[in-house]
N, C-alpha and C positions, 0 to 999 in steps of 0.2 A: 600810279597805275599798277594794277595787278599783273603779276608775272604770268599767270595761267600755266601753272606747272603741268608737265605731261603725264604724270603717273601718281598712283597711290603710294605713299611712303611705306605702308606696311606690306601690302601684297604685290606691289609693283604692277598692278593692272594699268594698262594704257587709259588715259583720260584725255580725249580730244578737247579742243577749245569749246566745242558745243555740247559736251557730255553733260547731261543733266544729273548724273549720279555723282559728280564731283562735289566734295564738301571741303570747306576751309575754316580755319580758326582765325582769330584776330591778327595773327602773324603770318597768315597764308600757308600754314602747314596744310598739306593737301592729302586727302584720303578719299577712297571711294565710299559710297553710301553703305555698302555691305559691311565694310570694316568699322565705320563709325557706329553703325547700329548694333552689329553682332559681336564685335570684338572690343571696341574702345568705350562702349556705353555712353557715347556723346561727350567724352572728356578727352581733350587733346593730351597725348602723352608727353608732349614737349613743353607746353605752357600751362596746362591745367584748365584752359578755357573750354568753351563749348564750340560747336560747329554750326555752320549755316551753309545753304546751297551756294556754290560758287556761281557768280554770274557768267552768262554765256557771252563770248566775244563774237560778234557777227562776222561771218566770213569776209564781208567786204572791208572790214577794218584790219584783218590779219596781215595784209601787205604792209600797211603803214605802221601797225602796232603788233608785231608778231608775238605769238605765244613763246614762252621759254622752251628751250630744248634740253635744259639741264635736268637730268633725272636725280631725284633724291629717294634713295631706298634704304630705310632704316627700320627693319622689322621690329616690332614692339615686343618686349618681353611681357607677354600677356598676363602671367601670374603676378609679376611685380606691379604691373599697371593696375590690375584689379585690386590688389592689396592697398595700393596708394589711394585709390578711390574710397575704399572701405575705411581707411584710417582718417580721411578727411571728414567722414560722416560722424565719427565718434567725438 
C-alpha cells in the first residue's frame, strides 16, 4: 500500500492525500507536479526513473488507511541533476 507522503521532497510543498499535483516514481519518491516538470525534467533524482500521478486515497479510507505524516525534504542539487540527465543521453 502506498504511504501517500505529505510533501514534495524538493520544495517541501504540502501534498494532501487528495492532491492531484502529487507525482511519484516507482519507489514512491514524492514530488509536486511543478518540480517534476520544471526542475527534474520528469527524472527522479533518487532512482533515475520517471514519474506518474500519485493515486488519490479517498477520504473515507483515510481513517482505516491513514496517509503518512513523515516528511521527506531533500532539496535537489539542480545543476548536478541536470548534468546527470545529460550524461545519460550521451
